[in-house]
Kinemage of the C-alpha trace (Angstrom):
@kinemage 1
@onewidth
@group {chain A} dominant
@subgroup {mainchain}
@vectorlist {calphas} color= white
{ca met a 1} P 19.815 -12.126 7.710
{ca ser a 2} L 19.248 -8.643 5.867
{ca glu a 3} L 15.513 -8.653 4.462
{ca val a 4} L 15.332 -7.936 0.994
{ca ile a 5} L 11.724 -6.717 -0.449
{ca val a 6} L 11.080 -6.918 -4.647
{ca thr a 7} L 8.308 -4.388 -5.212
{ca ile a 8} L 6.525 -3.790 -7.955
{ca pro a 9} L 4.386 -1.255 -8.821
{ca ala a 10} L 1.204 -2.510 -10.910
{ca tyr a 11} L -1.696 -0.538 -13.133
{ca lys a 12} L -4.046 -3.224 -15.668
{ca glu a 13} L -1.020 -5.825 -15.540
{ca glu a 14} L -3.169 -8.992 -15.126
{ca asp a 15} L -1.186 -10.660 -18.281
{ca thr a 16} L 2.143 -10.539 -16.593
{ca ile a 17} L 1.924 -9.468 -13.458
{ca gly a 18} L 1.485 -13.395 -12.139
{ca asn a 19} L 4.175 -14.940 -14.231
{ca leu a 20} L 6.662 -12.052 -13.207
{ca ile a 21} L 5.825 -13.162 -9.737
{ca lys a 22} L 6.157 -16.542 -9.742
{ca glu a 23} L 9.547 -16.316 -11.503
{ca ile a 24} L 11.093 -13.809 -8.870
{ca lys a 25} L 9.831 -16.996 -6.146
{ca lys a 26} L 11.608 -19.415 -7.767
{ca met a 27} L 14.582 -17.670 -8.094
{ca tyr a 28} L 14.371 -15.986 -4.449
{ca pro a 29} L 12.313 -18.112 -2.123
{ca his a 30} L 14.093 -15.782 0.829
{ca tyr a 31} L 12.601 -12.867 -0.738
{ca glu a 32} L 9.710 -11.004 -0.012
{ca val a 33} L 7.371 -9.599 -3.134
{ca leu a 34} L 5.427 -6.291 -2.282
{ca val a 35} L 2.862 -5.249 -5.169
{ca val a 36} L 1.353 -1.676 -5.444
{ca asp a 37} L -1.779 -1.804 -7.457
{ca asp a 38} L -2.492 1.372 -8.346
{ca gly a 39} L -5.994 1.507 -8.534
{ca ser a 40} L -6.317 -1.323 -12.049
{ca pro a 41} L -10.180 -1.826 -12.954
{ca asp a 42} L -8.631 -5.378 -13.979
{ca lys a 43} L -7.719 -8.301 -11.597
{ca thr a 44} L -3.949 -7.208 -11.329
{ca ala a 45} L -4.604 -7.402 -7.561
{ca glu a 46} L -6.161 -10.869 -6.890
{ca ile a 47} L -3.498 -12.590 -9.757
{ca ala a 48} L -0.495 -10.801 -7.596
{ca glu a 49} L -1.936 -12.493 -4.401
{ca glu a 50} L -2.565 -15.746 -5.947
{ca ala a 51} L 0.622 -15.428 -7.396
{ca gly a 52} L 2.069 -15.482 -3.559
{ca ala a 53} L 2.575 -11.389 -2.696
{ca ile a 54} L 1.664 -9.258 -0.887
{ca val a 55} L -0.365 -6.500 -2.006
{ca tyr a 56} L -1.125 -2.897 -1.498
{ca arg a 57} L -4.579 -1.145 -2.717
{ca his a 58} L -4.693 2.306 -4.032
{ca his a 59} L -8.989 2.703 -3.775
{ca arg a 60} L -7.736 4.864 -7.287
{ca asn a 61} L -5.562 5.615 -10.050
{ca phe a 62} L -2.709 8.260 -8.719
{ca gly a 63} L 0.000 7.358 -11.236
{ca leu a 64} L 3.739 5.810 -11.112
{ca ala a 65} L 5.205 8.923 -8.560
{ca gln a 66} L 2.502 8.035 -5.883
{ca thr a 67} L 2.840 4.787 -6.006
{ca phe a 68} L 6.373 4.457 -5.370
{ca arg a 69} L 6.152 6.670 -2.600
{ca thr a 70} L 3.410 3.857 -1.506
{ca glu a 71} L 6.555 1.553 -1.979
{ca met a 72} L 8.494 3.080 -0.442
{ca lys a 73} L 6.856 3.765 2.853
{ca glu a 74} L 5.006 0.119 2.606
{ca cys a 75} L 9.281 -1.434 2.564
{ca leu a 76} L 10.002 0.280 5.219
{ca lys a 77} L 7.123 -0.370 7.429
{ca met a 78} L 8.024 -3.894 6.278
{ca asn a 79} L 11.494 -2.960 7.723
{ca ala a 80} L 13.407 -3.979 4.304
{ca asp a 81} L 17.165 -3.652 4.607
{ca phe a 82} L 17.280 -3.688 0.456
{ca ile a 83} L 14.401 -3.219 -1.999
{ca ile a 84} L 14.563 -4.025 -5.434
{ca his a 85} L 12.468 -2.070 -7.644
{ca ile a 86} L 11.295 -3.884 -10.800
{ca asp a 87} L 8.318 -3.152 -13.539
{ca ala a 88} L 5.652 -5.582 -13.450
{ca asp a 89} L 5.221 -5.645 -17.187
{ca gly a 90} L 8.135 -8.225 -17.809
{ca gln a 91} L 10.548 -6.280 -19.449
{ca tyr a 92} L 13.609 -6.699 -16.873
{ca pro a 93} L 15.379 -10.192 -16.409
{ca thr a 94} L 14.801 -10.971 -13.125
{ca glu a 95} L 17.866 -13.192 -13.328
{ca lys a 96} L 20.335 -10.007 -13.168
{ca ile a 97} L 18.295 -9.429 -9.471
{ca asp a 98} L 21.577 -11.181 -8.438
{ca asp a 99} L 24.243 -8.846 -9.772
{ca leu a 100} L 22.106 -5.533 -8.259
{ca met a 101} L 21.972 -7.520 -4.811
{ca gln a 102} L 25.923 -8.241 -5.075
{ca lys a 103} L 26.483 -4.233 -6.072
{ca leu a 104} L 24.558 -3.539 -2.734
{ca asn a 105} L 26.778 -6.137 -0.894
{ca glu a 106} L 30.019 -4.600 -2.586
{ca gly a 107} L 28.775 -1.084 -0.520
{ca tyr a 108} L 27.014 0.723 -3.250
{ca asp a 109} L 23.925 2.508 -2.044
{ca leu a 110} L 21.589 2.836 -5.206
{ca val a 111} L 22.098 0.449 -8.061
{ca leu a 112} L 20.535 0.902 -12.098
{ca gly a 113} L 19.860 -1.932 -14.544
{ca ser a 114} L 21.303 -0.007 -17.706
{ca arg a 115} L 19.168 -0.516 -20.898
{ca phe a 116} L 21.747 0.902 -22.475
{ca gly a 117} L 25.227 -0.202 -21.311
{ca lys a 118} L 25.381 -3.163 -23.554
{ca gly a 119} L 23.092 -5.184 -25.644
{ca lys a 120} L 20.248 -3.599 -27.956
{ca tyr a 121} L 17.321 -1.547 -26.336
{ca ser a 122} L 13.756 -2.763 -27.128
{ca gly a 123} L 12.122 0.810 -26.697
{ca ser a 124} L 10.843 3.023 -29.435
{ca phe a 125} L 13.383 5.557 -30.916
{ca ser a 126} L 12.083 8.713 -29.205
{ca lys a 127} L 12.569 6.840 -25.869
{ca lys a 128} L 15.472 6.038 -26.635
{ca val a 129} L 16.973 9.621 -27.751
{ca gly a 130} L 14.890 10.757 -24.477
{ca asn a 131} L 16.980 8.536 -22.342
{ca lys a 132} L 20.502 9.451 -24.186
{ca met a 133} L 19.517 12.749 -23.530
{ca phe a 134} L 18.968 12.390 -20.038
{ca ala a 135} L 21.958 10.423 -19.620
{ca lys a 136} L 24.633 13.223 -20.987
{ca leu a 137} L 22.745 15.471 -18.696
{ca phe a 138} L 23.275 13.171 -15.429
{ca thr a 139} L 27.028 12.453 -16.906
{ca arg a 140} L 27.541 16.086 -16.555
{ca leu a 141} L 25.507 16.942 -13.236
{ca leu a 142} L 26.633 13.795 -11.497
{ca lys a 143} L 30.090 13.880 -12.365
{ca met a 144} L 30.031 10.368 -13.143
{ca lys a 145} L 29.053 7.534 -15.979
{ca ile a 146} L 25.304 7.495 -15.946
{ca thr a 147} L 23.852 5.925 -19.253
{ca asp a 148} L 19.847 5.106 -18.265
{ca thr a 149} L 18.419 7.307 -15.729
{ca thr a 150} L 14.986 6.392 -16.499
{ca thr a 151} L 15.523 2.543 -15.751
{ca gly a 152} L 12.591 1.292 -13.097
{ca phe a 153} L 14.628 -2.089 -12.537
{ca arg a 154} L 17.261 -0.765 -9.857
{ca ala a 155} L 17.720 -1.532 -5.856
{ca phe a 156} L 18.781 0.672 -3.163
{ca thr a 157} L 19.000 0.132 0.622
{ca ala a 158} L 16.373 1.374 3.275
{ca glu a 159} L 19.176 5.072 3.591
{ca val a 160} L 17.838 5.549 -0.064
{ca ala a 161} L 14.560 4.655 0.427
{ca lys a 162} L 13.816 7.461 2.714
{ca leu a 163} L 14.684 10.248 0.524
{ca pro a 164} L 11.592 12.204 -0.423
{ca ile a 165} L 10.016 12.260 -3.496
{ca ile a 166} L 8.349 15.639 -4.486
{ca asn a 167} L 7.858 14.873 -8.253
{ca asn a 168} L 4.381 14.352 -9.603
{ca phe a 169} L 4.896 12.591 -12.216
{ca thr a 170} L 7.754 10.301 -11.911
{ca tyr a 171} L 10.496 8.867 -8.936
{ca thr a 172} L 13.277 7.960 -11.306
{ca gln a 173} L 15.637 10.881 -11.944
{ca glu a 174} L 14.317 12.864 -9.024
{ca gln a 175} L 16.326 9.276 -6.389
{ca leu a 176} L 19.035 9.961 -8.534
{ca ile a 177} L 19.233 13.669 -7.942
{ca arg a 178} L 18.837 13.321 -4.160
{ca ala a 179} L 21.027 10.410 -3.636
{ca ser a 180} L 23.707 12.064 -5.692
{ca lys a 181} L 23.429 14.967 -3.778
{ca glu a 182} L 23.604 12.958 -0.350
{ca asn a 183} L 26.794 11.723 -1.135
{ca phe a 184} L 25.505 7.971 -1.977
{ca lys a 185} L 27.346 5.751 -3.741
{ca ile a 186} L 25.934 5.015 -7.558
{ca cys a 187} L 26.942 2.487 -9.945
{ca glu a 188} L 24.994 0.975 -12.944
{ca ile a 189} L 25.050 -3.097 -14.291
{ca pro a 190} L 24.319 -3.367 -17.750
{ca ile a 191} L 20.528 -5.227 -18.784
{ca glu a 192} L 19.124 -6.497 -21.816
{ca gly a 193} L 15.423 -5.220 -22.038
{ca lys a 194} L 12.515 -7.117 -23.670
{ca pro a 195} L 10.148 -5.819 -25.861
{ca thr a 196} L 7.619 -4.200 -23.525
{ca lys a 197} L 3.679 -2.857 -24.600
{ca lys a 198} L 3.357 0.826 -25.478
{ca ser a 199} L 4.152 3.303 -22.199
{ca arg a 200} L 1.121 4.530 -20.609
{ca leu a 201} L 3.609 7.782 -19.446
{ca phe a 202} L 3.644 9.267 -22.827
{ca lys a 203} L 0.855 9.763 -25.215
{ca asn a 204} L 3.186 9.835 -28.596
{ca pro a 205} L 6.510 11.212 -28.837
{ca phe a 206} L 5.806 14.629 -29.007
{ca asp a 207} L 4.267 14.449 -25.565
{ca tyr a 208} L 7.202 12.683 -24.548
{ca ala a 209} L 9.743 15.504 -25.838
{ca ile a 210} L 7.441 18.316 -23.848
{ca lys a 211} L 7.663 16.100 -20.745
{ca ala a 212} L 11.828 14.991 -21.035
{ca trp a 213} L 12.317 18.834 -21.283
{ca ile a 214} L 10.415 19.666 -18.717
{ca asn a 215} L 11.732 17.495 -16.263
{ca ile a 216} L 15.379 18.819 -17.529
{ca leu a 217} L 14.565 22.644 -16.391
{ca arg a 218} L 13.458 21.010 -13.268
{ca ile a 219} L 16.442 18.747 -12.509
{ca tyr a 220} L 18.820 21.861 -13.380
{ca arg a 221} L 16.492 24.111 -10.850
{ca asp a 222} L 16.721 21.540 -8.174
{ca tyr a 223} L 20.099 20.190 -8.508
{ca gln a 224} L 21.481 23.738 -9.319
{ca pro a 225} L 19.699 25.991 -8.175
{ca leu a 226} L 22.483 29.006 -8.513
{ca lys a 227} L 22.764 27.947 -11.545
{ca phe a 228} L 19.478 28.036 -13.169
{ca phe a 229} L 18.492 30.985 -11.529
{ca gly a 230} L 21.781 32.592 -12.314
{ca ile a 231} L 20.834 32.473 -15.653
{ca leu a 232} L 17.062 33.111 -15.917
{ca gly a 233} L 18.224 36.578 -14.000
{ca leu a 234} L 19.962 37.571 -16.727
{ca cys a 235} L 17.631 36.653 -19.559
{ca phe a 236} L 15.875 40.092 -17.334
{ca phe a 237} L 18.700 41.966 -16.610
{ca ile a 238} L 20.735 41.876 -20.097
{ca pro a 239} L 17.858 43.047 -21.877
{ca gly a 240} L 17.242 46.062 -18.771
{ca leu a 241} L 20.986 46.795 -19.132
{ca leu a 242} L 20.874 47.162 -22.698
{ca ile a 243} L 18.021 49.637 -22.620
{ca gly a 244} L 19.558 51.190 -19.729
{ca ser a 245} L 22.823 51.801 -21.286
{ca arg a 246} L 20.647 53.492 -24.045
{ca leu a 247} L 18.892 55.759 -22.006
{ca phe a 248} L 22.233 56.941 -20.305
{ca tyr a 249} L 23.909 57.703 -23.660
{ca trp a 250} L 20.855 59.575 -24.446
{ca tyr a 251} L 20.784 60.978 -21.152
{ca ile a 252} L 24.439 62.290 -21.849
{ca thr a 253} L 24.109 63.242 -25.141
{ca leu a 254} L 20.829 65.260 -24.722
{ca gly a 255} L 20.353 65.942 -21.455
{ca his a 256} L 17.199 65.043 -20.694
{ca ile a 257} L 15.086 61.074 -21.253
{ca asn a 258} L 12.007 63.438 -21.429
{ca asn a 259} L 10.198 61.515 -24.463
{ca lys a 260} L 11.885 57.878 -23.124
{ca ile a 261} L 10.450 57.252 -19.547
{ca pro a 262} L 7.642 54.211 -20.732
{ca gln a 263} L 12.016 52.735 -21.415
{ca ala a 264} L 12.806 53.961 -18.588
{ca ile a 265} L 9.956 52.003 -16.541
{ca leu a 266} L 10.988 49.151 -18.901
{ca cys a 267} L 14.388 48.879 -17.709
{ca leu a 268} L 13.554 49.322 -13.935
{ca met a 269} L 11.014 46.556 -14.175
{ca leu a 270} L 13.143 44.399 -15.912
{ca ile a 271} L 16.236 44.769 -13.295
{ca ile a 272} L 13.906 44.500 -10.647
{ca ile a 273} L 12.786 41.078 -12.020
{ca ala a 274} L 16.085 40.069 -12.182
{ca val a 275} L 17.152 40.705 -8.429
{ca gln a 276} L 13.892 38.990 -7.162
{ca val a 277} L 14.587 36.253 -9.548
{ca trp a 278} L 18.290 35.502 -8.020
{ca ile a 279} L 17.205 36.257 -4.639
{ca gly a 280} L 14.760 33.032 -4.834
{ca gly a 281} L 18.039 31.343 -6.662
{ca leu a 282} L 19.848 31.857 -3.044
{ca ile a 283} L 16.816 30.978 -0.917
{ca ala a 284} L 16.641 27.341 -3.268
{ca asp a 285} L 20.347 27.364 -2.990
{ca lys a 286} L 20.181 27.372 1.173
{ca arg a 287} L 17.108 24.496 1.782
């Protein structure tokens, strides 16, 4: 029989973690439940243990990405074949775990619980817009329909769990990117999330927008380095080419560019920077 582990990242979730674990244990008594407590100052860890979970504690708060890395490390130590990931705040429907597992048993490697496939999304307007923006980007990059790239409700195989996560902000999009690049089979199931408290990842909508765009640039950089560095290089090469064209015109018509030396130096610098950026893209593409 396959080893299935339900893993839950938790930080200051003493109000919800106990009931969530009891619900999972009641519905799926043959699944192990692992909680990684990210340095909570409250009784999150104690309540999780009392509810029947295996608890790993961080000595301080490291953030979501590092907590996810710890989850994967501990799940693999426990010889997990399949991993169900669910947040501790109770927003995801535990009864949908069966649907996630069904897709894994059908041969999929990574299954996402999409809050946008059907039903009503309970998050803020800024989060909804951000998620849709990410979804359009990933649909284009992965060449498959993706409606929710930031969901914390997902299931995957041990092979997907072994994929490296280097982002220090979150794990959701990076895992999806890396799974796609390794040609793992990916799909979604529709879910309806419950209202939750304010996210600790974002201070306000403006903060969310900044981090969203930074992540989009990182996604392009990591997923399509040639295209990313190619476009970035053009941002330097085109101005350099325009300046160089003007200098060439003046040289043809005047016979010299003696009074244009600063522009000639700028032209040369821009073109050199462009070439260096393109070389960086070629190196990144080979990794």
